[in-house]
C-alpha positions in Angstrom: 106.8 119.3 104.4 107.4 116.0 105.9 104.0 115.3 106.5 103.3 115.4 102.8 106.0 113.4 102.0 105.0 111.0 104.9 101.1 110.8 102.4 102.2 109.9 99.1 102.6 107.1 99.3 99.7 106.4 101.0 96.7 105.2 98.6 93.7 107.4 98.3 96.2 110.3 99.2 96.9 112.8 96.9 99.4 116.1 97.8 98.8 118.3 95.2 95.7 117.5 92.2 97.9 118.7 89.6 101.2 117.5 87.6 103.8 119.7 86.2 102.4 120.1 83.7 98.6 121.2 85.3 97.7 118.4 84.0 95.2 116.2 86.1 96.7 113.0 88.3 94.8 109.5 89.5 98.2 109.8 92.8 98.8 106.2 91.8 102.0 106.5 89.9 104.2 106.5 93.5 101.9 103.7 94.7 102.7 101.5 91.7 106.1 102.3 92.0 106.5 101.4 95.8 104.0 98.6 95.3 106.5 97.2 92.5 109.5 98.0 94.2 108.7 96.0 97.4 107.7 93.0 96.1 111.4 93.3 94.7 112.9 93.3 98.5 113.3 97.2 96.7 113.0 100.2 98.8 112.0 103.8 98.1 111.8 106.8 99.5 112.3 111.0 98.7 114.3 113.6 99.7 113.0 117.2 99.0 113.4 120.4 100.3 110.7 123.1 100.1 111.4 125.5 97.2 114.2 122.9 95.5 112.3 120.8 94.6 112.3 116.5 95.1 114.7 113.6 94.3 113.1 110.4 94.0 114.9 107.4 94.7 115.3 102.8 95.1 116.8 100.2 95.5 116.6 97.1 94.2 118.5 93.2 94.3 120.8 92.2 91.4 120.1 88.8 90.5 123.1 87.0 88.5 121.6 84.6 87.1 124.1 81.0 86.6 124.2 79.6 84.2 
């Protein structure tokens, strides 16, 4: 749901307690991804459709080193 999507990237928030293979989860994976990506001036977002699944996307700036 839309409210679940908003909570995905928050600390101390878990939308589901089990992963796709029923493994336990700390709930920190997406939060860590978000923190890393935003520290690199990027963005992360999710598009989700009930019954079909979710797509997670992100952008990062590309830096070209001059010689």
